[in-house]
C-alpha positions as CSV (number, residue, x, y, z in Angstrom):
1,M,25.3,5.0,2.6
2,N,27.0,3.8,5.8
3,G,25.0,2.4,8.6
4,S,25.2,5.4,10.9
5,A,24.1,7.8,8.1
6,K,21.2,5.7,7.3
7,K,20.1,5.6,10.9
8,R,20.1,9.4,10.9
9,A,18.1,9.5,7.7
10,L,15.5,7.0,8.9
11,I,14.6,8.0,12.4
12,P,12.5,5.5,14.2
13,V,8.9,6.8,14.3
14,A,7.4,4.6,16.9
15,A,7.8,7.0,19.8
16,G,4.4,8.5,20.6
17,L,2.8,6.4,17.8
18,V,0.9,3.8,19.8
19,A,-1.6,6.3,21.1
20,V,-2.5,7.6,17.7
21,A,-1.9,4.7,15.4
22,L,-5.3,3.2,15.8
23,A,-7.3,6.4,16.2
24,G,-9.2,5.7,13.0
25,C,-10.5,2.4,14.4
26,G,-10.8,3.2,18.1
27,S,-8.4,0.4,19.1
28,Q,-5.2,0.1,21.1
29,I,-2.3,-2.3,21.0
30,S,-2.7,-4.8,23.8
31,D,0.8,-4.2,25.2
32,P,1.9,-0.7,24.3
33,A,4.9,-0.8,26.6
34,A,6.3,-3.8,24.8
35,A,5.3,-2.9,21.3
36,G,6.0,0.8,21.4
37,S,9.6,1.0,22.5
38,T,12.0,2.3,19.9
39,A,15.0,0.7,21.6
40,S,15.8,-2.6,20.1
41,T,16.5,-5.0,23.0
42,A,15.4,-8.3,21.3
43,T,17.9,-10.8,20.1
44,S,17.0,-12.3,16.7
45,C,16.0,-16.0,16.8
46,V,16.1,-16.4,13.0
47,D,17.6,-19.8,12.2
48,T,19.6,-20.0,9.0
49,S,21.6,-23.2,9.9
50,G,19.4,-25.6,7.9
51,S,18.2,-25.8,4.3
52,S,15.3,-23.4,4.8
53,V,14.5,-20.0,6.3
54,K,11.2,-18.8,7.6
55,V,9.3,-15.7,6.2
56,G,6.0,-14.3,7.5
57,F,2.9,-13.3,5.5
58,I,0.4,-11.1,7.4
59,N,-2.8,-10.3,5.6
60,S,-6.5,-9.9,6.4
61,L,-8.0,-13.2,5.3
62,S,-11.2,-12.3,7.2
63,G,-13.2,-9.1,8.0
64,T,-13.9,-6.0,5.9
65,M,-10.5,-5.9,4.2
66,A,-10.4,-9.5,3.1
67,I,-11.9,-8.5,-0.3
68,S,-8.5,-6.8,-1.0
69,E,-5.9,-8.4,1.2
70,S,-6.6,-12.1,0.4
71,T,-5.3,-11.4,-3.1
72,V,-2.1,-10.0,-1.8
73,F,-1.5,-13.3,0.1
74,D,-2.0,-15.1,-3.2
75,S,0.6,-13.0,-5.0
76,L,3.1,-13.3,-2.2
77,S,2.6,-17.1,-2.3
78,L,3.3,-17.1,-6.0
79,A,6.5,-15.2,-5.5
80,A,7.6,-17.6,-2.8
81,E,6.8,-20.6,-5.0
82,E,8.8,-19.1,-7.9
83,I,11.8,-18.2,-5.7
84,N,11.9,-21.7,-4.2
85,A,11.6,-23.3,-7.7
86,A,14.6,-21.2,-8.8
87,G,16.8,-22.3,-5.8
88,G,15.6,-20.2,-3.0
89,V,17.5,-17.3,-1.3
90,L,21.2,-17.9,-0.7
91,G,20.4,-21.5,-1.5
92,K,17.7,-21.8,1.2
93,Q,14.1,-22.6,0.6
94,L,11.5,-20.2,1.9
95,S,9.2,-21.7,4.6
96,V,6.1,-19.5,4.8
97,I,4.3,-18.8,8.1
98,S,1.0,-17.1,7.5
99,E,-1.1,-15.0,9.9
100,D,-4.6,-13.5,9.5
101,G,-4.7,-9.8,10.5
102,A,-8.5,-10.1,10.5
103,S,-8.9,-6.4,9.4
104,E,-8.1,-5.3,13.0
105,P,-4.9,-3.3,13.7
106,T,-4.6,-4.8,17.2
107,K,-4.5,-8.2,15.7
108,F,-1.9,-7.1,13.2
109,A,0.4,-6.0,16.0
110,E,-0.1,-9.2,18.0
111,R,0.4,-11.5,15.0
112,A,3.5,-9.5,13.9
113,G,5.0,-10.0,17.3
114,K,4.3,-13.8,17.1
115,L,5.9,-14.0,13.6
116,I,9.0,-12.2,14.9
117,Q,9.5,-13.6,18.4
118,Q,8.0,-17.1,18.2
119,D,8.1,-18.1,14.6
120,C,11.6,-16.5,14.1
121,T,10.9,-15.2,10.6
122,A,13.7,-13.4,8.7
123,A,11.3,-10.9,7.3
124,V,7.5,-10.2,7.2
125,F,5.4,-9.2,4.2
126,G,1.9,-7.6,4.3
127,G,-0.5,-5.2,5.9
128,W,-2.8,-3.0,4.0
129,T,-4.5,-0.1,5.9
130,S,-2.3,2.5,7.4
131,S,-3.8,1.7,10.8
132,S,-2.5,-1.8,10.5
133,R,1.0,-0.6,9.4
134,K,1.2,2.0,12.2
135,A,0.1,-0.7,14.7
136,M,2.9,-3.0,13.5
137,L,5.6,-0.3,13.1
138,P,6.6,-0.1,16.8
139,V,6.7,-3.9,17.0
140,F,9.2,-4.1,14.2
141,E,11.3,-1.3,15.5
142,A,11.4,-2.7,19.0
143,N,12.5,-6.1,17.7
144,D,14.8,-4.7,14.9
145,A,12.9,-6.8,12.4
146,L,11.9,-6.1,8.8
147,L,8.4,-5.5,7.4
148,F,7.8,-5.1,3.6
149,Y,4.6,-3.1,3.2
150,P,3.0,-3.4,-0.3
151,V,0.2,-0.8,-0.4
152,Q,0.0,2.8,-1.5
153,Y,-0.2,5.1,1.5
154,E,-0.3,8.7,2.7
155,G,3.4,9.2,3.1
156,L,5.0,11.4,5.8
157,E,6.7,8.3,7.3
158,A,10.0,6.5,7.0
159,S,11.3,3.7,9.2
160,E,14.5,1.8,8.8
161,N,12.5,-1.3,9.7
162,I,9.9,-1.0,7.0
163,F,10.4,-1.1,3.2
164,Y,7.5,0.6,1.4
165,T,6.9,-1.0,-2.0
166,G,3.6,0.6,-2.7
167,A,3.3,4.2,-3.9
168,T,3.9,7.2,-1.6
169,T,1.9,10.4,-2.1
170,N,4.0,11.9,-4.9
171,Q,3.7,8.6,-6.8
172,Q,-0.1,8.4,-6.7
173,I,-2.2,11.1,-5.1
174,I,-0.3,14.1,-6.5
175,P,-0.2,12.7,-10.1
176,A,-3.9,12.0,-9.8
177,L,-4.5,15.6,-8.8
178,D,-2.3,16.9,-11.6
179,Y,-4.2,14.8,-14.1
180,L,-7.5,16.2,-12.9
181,A,-6.2,19.7,-13.1
182,E,-5.0,19.1,-16.6
183,Q,-8.5,17.9,-17.5
184,G,-10.0,21.2,-16.3
185,T,-11.2,20.1,-12.9
186,K,-11.9,23.2,-10.7
187,S,-13.7,21.6,-7.8
188,L,-13.6,18.4,-5.8
189,F,-15.6,16.5,-3.2
190,L,-13.5,14.2,-0.9
191,V,-14.9,10.9,0.4
192,G,-13.0,8.5,2.6
193,S,-12.9,5.9,5.3
194,D,-12.4,7.2,8.7
195,Y,-8.8,6.3,9.6
196,V,-5.3,7.4,9.1
197,F,-4.7,7.1,5.3
198,P,-7.8,9.0,4.1
199,R,-7.6,11.8,6.7
200,T,-3.9,12.4,6.0
201,A,-4.4,12.0,2.2
202,N,-7.2,14.6,2.3
203,K,-5.0,16.9,4.4
204,I,-2.5,16.8,1.5
205,I,-5.2,17.2,-1.1
206,Q,-6.6,20.3,0.7
207,A,-3.1,21.9,0.7
208,Y,-2.7,21.1,-3.0
209,A,-6.1,22.5,-3.8
210,K,-5.4,25.7,-2.0
211,A,-2.1,26.2,-3.8
212,K,-3.6,25.4,-7.2
213,G,-6.8,27.3,-7.0
214,M,-9.0,24.2,-6.9
215,E,-12.0,24.3,-4.6
216,V,-12.9,21.5,-2.2
217,L,-16.7,21.6,-1.8
218,G,-17.0,18.9,0.8
219,E,-15.1,16.3,2.9
220,E,-16.9,13.3,4.3
221,Y,-15.9,10.2,6.1
222,A,-17.5,6.8,6.9
223,P,-16.3,4.2,9.4
224,L,-14.2,1.5,7.8
225,G,-16.6,-1.2,6.6
226,S,-19.6,1.1,6.5
227,T,-22.4,0.2,4.1
228,E,-24.6,3.3,4.5
229,F,-23.7,6.1,2.1
230,S,-27.1,7.7,1.3
231,T,-26.4,10.9,3.2
232,I,-22.9,11.3,1.8
233,V,-23.9,10.5,-1.7
234,N,-26.7,13.1,-1.6
235,K,-24.2,15.7,-0.3
236,V,-21.8,14.7,-3.2
237,R,-24.6,15.1,-5.8
238,D,-25.8,18.4,-4.3
239,S,-22.3,19.9,-4.3
240,K,-22.1,19.8,-8.1
241,A,-18.4,19.2,-7.8
242,D,-16.4,18.5,-11.0
243,A,-15.0,15.3,-9.6
244,V,-14.9,13.1,-6.5
245,F,-11.6,12.0,-4.9
246,N,-12.3,8.6,-3.2
247,T,-10.1,7.2,-0.4
248,L,-12.7,4.6,0.8
249,N,-11.2,1.2,1.5
250,G,-12.5,-2.3,1.6
251,D,-16.1,-3.3,0.9
252,S,-17.3,0.2,1.7
253,N,-16.7,0.9,-2.0
254,V,-19.4,-1.6,-2.9
255,A,-22.1,0.4,-1.1
256,F,-20.8,3.8,-2.1
257,F,-20.7,3.2,-5.8
258,R,-24.1,1.4,-5.8
259,Q,-25.7,4.3,-4.0
260,Y,-23.7,6.8,-6.1
261,K,-25.3,5.3,-9.2
262,S,-28.7,5.2,-7.7
263,V,-28.9,9.0,-7.4
264,G,-28.1,9.4,-11.1
265,L,-24.3,10.1,-10.8
266,T,-22.1,8.6,-13.5
267,A,-18.5,8.7,-14.7
268,D,-19.7,11.3,-17.3
269,T,-21.7,13.5,-14.9
270,M,-19.2,13.5,-12.0
271,P,-16.2,11.2,-12.3
272,V,-14.7,9.5,-9.3
273,V,-10.9,9.0,-8.9
274,S,-10.3,6.1,-6.6
275,V,-6.9,5.1,-5.0
276,S,-8.0,1.8,-3.5
277,I,-10.1,0.2,-6.2
278,A,-8.1,-2.1,-8.5
279,E,-9.0,-5.0,-10.8
280,E,-9.8,-7.4,-8.0
281,E,-12.4,-5.1,-6.4
282,V,-14.3,-4.3,-9.6
283,P,-16.5,-7.4,-9.7
284,G,-17.4,-7.0,-6.0
285,V,-18.3,-3.3,-6.5
286,G,-20.1,-4.2,-9.7
287,L,-18.8,-3.4,-13.1
288,E,-22.1,-1.6,-14.0
289,N,-21.4,0.7,-11.1
290,V,-17.8,1.7,-11.9
291,Q,-17.3,1.3,-15.7
292,G,-15.6,4.5,-17.0
293,Q,-14.5,5.6,-13.5
294,L,-10.9,6.6,-12.9
295,T,-8.2,5.0,-10.8
296,A,-4.7,6.1,-9.7
297,W,-2.1,3.4,-9.4
298,D,1.3,2.4,-10.7
299,Y,0.4,-1.0,-12.1
300,Y,-2.5,-2.4,-14.1
301,Q,-3.0,-5.9,-15.4
302,T,-3.2,-4.5,-19.0
303,L,0.4,-3.2,-19.0
304,D,2.3,-4.5,-22.0
305,T,5.7,-5.5,-20.6
306,P,7.5,-8.8,-20.8
307,A,7.7,-9.0,-17.0
308,N,4.0,-8.4,-16.6
309,T,3.1,-10.9,-19.3
310,R,5.0,-13.5,-17.3
311,F,3.5,-12.4,-14.0
312,V,-0.1,-12.5,-15.3
313,A,0.4,-15.8,-17.0
314,A,1.9,-17.4,-13.9
315,F,-0.8,-16.0,-11.6
316,K,-3.6,-17.3,-13.8
317,A,-1.9,-20.7,-14.2
318,K,-1.8,-21.0,-10.4
319,Y,-5.1,-19.5,-9.4
320,G,-7.4,-19.8,-12.4
321,A,-7.9,-18.0,-15.8
322,D,-10.7,-15.9,-14.3
323,R,-8.4,-14.3,-11.7
324,V,-7.0,-10.8,-12.2
325,T,-3.9,-9.0,-10.9
326,S,-3.7,-5.6,-9.3
327,D,-1.3,-2.9,-8.0
328,P,-1.1,-4.1,-4.4
329,M,-0.7,-7.7,-5.5
330,E,2.1,-6.7,-7.9
331,A,3.8,-4.6,-5.2
332,A,3.6,-7.5,-2.8
333,Y,5.0,-9.9,-5.4
334,T,7.8,-7.4,-6.1
335,S,8.6,-7.0,-2.4
336,L,9.6,-10.6,-2.0
337,Y,12.0,-10.4,-4.9
338,L,13.4,-7.1,-3.6
339,W,14.1,-8.7,-0.3
340,K,15.7,-11.7,-2.0
341,A,18.0,-9.3,-4.0
342,M,18.9,-7.4,-0.8
343,V,19.8,-10.6,1.1
344,E,21.9,-11.8,-1.8
345,K,23.7,-8.5,-2.2
346,A,24.3,-8.5,1.6
347,G,25.3,-12.2,1.6
348,S,23.3,-12.5,4.8
349,F,19.8,-12.7,6.3
350,D,21.0,-10.4,9.1
351,V,18.7,-7.3,9.4
352,D,21.5,-4.7,9.7
353,K,23.3,-6.2,6.7
354,V,20.2,-6.3,4.6
355,Q,19.4,-2.7,5.5
356,E,22.9,-1.7,4.5
357,A,22.7,-3.5,1.2
358,A,19.2,-2.1,0.2
359,D,20.1,1.2,-1.4
360,G,20.2,0.9,-5.2
361,V,18.8,-2.7,-5.4
362,S,16.6,-3.0,-8.5
363,F,14.1,-5.5,-9.8
364,E,12.5,-5.7,-13.3
365,A,9.0,-5.8,-11.9
366,P,5.7,-6.2,-13.8
367,E,5.1,-2.5,-13.5
368,G,8.6,-1.7,-14.8
369,T,12.0,-1.3,-13.2
370,V,11.9,-0.4,-9.5
371,T,14.8,0.7,-7.4
372,V,15.2,1.0,-3.6
373,N,16.0,4.4,-2.2
374,G,18.1,3.7,0.9
375,E,17.5,7.2,2.2
376,N,13.8,6.5,3.0
377,N,13.3,2.8,2.2
378,H,10.8,3.5,-0.5
379,I,11.1,2.6,-4.2
380,T,10.9,4.3,-7.5
381,K,7.4,3.9,-9.1
382,T,5.8,4.9,-12.4
383,P,2.5,6.7,-11.7
384,R,-0.4,5.8,-14.0
385,I,-4.0,7.0,-14.3
386,G,-6.4,4.3,-15.5
387,K,-10.1,4.0,-16.6
388,I,-12.2,0.9,-15.8
389,N,-13.2,-0.7,-19.1
390,A,-16.1,-2.8,-20.2
391,D,-14.2,-6.0,-19.3
392,G,-13.6,-4.9,-15.8
393,L,-9.9,-4.3,-16.4
394,I,-8.2,-1.0,-16.2
395,D,-6.7,0.8,-19.2
396,T,-3.9,3.4,-18.8
397,V,-5.0,6.8,-19.9
398,W,-2.0,8.7,-18.6
399,S,1.5,7.5,-17.5
400,S,4.6,9.3,-16.1
401,P,7.3,9.2,-18.8
402,E,9.7,7.7,-16.3
403,P,9.9,6.2,-12.8
404,V,9.4,8.8,-10.0
405,E,11.7,9.0,-7.0
406,P,9.9,8.6,-3.7
407,D,9.4,11.8,-1.7
408,P,7.4,10.6,1.3
409,F,7.7,13.9,3.2
410,L,6.9,16.0,0.1
411,E,10.1,18.0,0.5
412,T,10.2,19.0,-3.1
413,Y,6.7,20.7,-3.0
414,D,6.6,24.2,-1.5
415,W,2.9,24.0,-0.9
416,A,3.4,21.0,1.3
417,K,5.7,22.6,3.9
418,G,4.5,22.0,7.4
419,L,2.2,19.0,6.5
420,G,4.5,16.5,8.3
421,S,4.6,18.5,11.6
């Protein structure tokens, strides 16, 4: 794809975004005029004249999302260490600049601007919640910089300044719904954190349910970081739904599952499918509260592939035998290698050249082969449904037979028409 064609396919989405990006958390970017412009006027300050090049990591190392995001920082650090040991990128060592997003979208936007404009990083890796991504998006577009975002999300977005290495909707949520339907599920109760991802995901789930004859018996939200779920859990129990679709994020899952169990609900009586609980979160939530529950991801530590065996061994060697790996960690690890491959294909760290080279770049990731789709800057993924086992790991109970092409705008689903408007 030539540059002009790609710019048509990936229309900048920052216009009008600043006002709504943080609606779920009630925050605003401190300088919307500077961060929200879609016109790139900044001149890159990336210095490639020496023996190293700077890259930025931005993760919540404090606050409610630290339970999840600190692990992503660890996997990014492992990838950088491996790449440097193998000779770097275009012969240059990676110099990592790390920033704490502190579980606050405003902070993500501010720190992203620092990484781009003051630290002069060639690319930035991180973010977790959709609120954090949407807060950073106009910053990257205005500065014509690159963000690699490693977490599954609600779709309905594509920016030429973001590469999405986590699953989009047709690679996680829709396969999970298809699996539930195949298991005979006729009714659902939706529970989520009150911000962009859960509300948009549930909008999609409602449309799917309507088209497939599945009844949604309730839809409830709690503030991100909330620890009080007694009212919601009682509503879930009283609904007698066949299953719960859970889009809670962060440590809210701890309180939800403890209170879920306390009212007598179990994986056998009313299973929960979660899209933000992975191996790393299980101990915090409590294995006794989630054993047997379902998850929807594209990677599990238990996958039997040569690349995953190497990844898990390297991660445990660096961080300890008791540590586990998870989907967002793997997607972050993969993102650094994909950027490396793009840069080396382009023969340059220049953003425009990296964007131009991205289409078709592949990497033999721990989850399986992934390939960049240059039309939307997402990657192919292999959807998997898992069940939390007695060891706190997750076993695959269903897998797509082959990688699924990303369809962030759900253009191949008739029932989804109009969702992106």
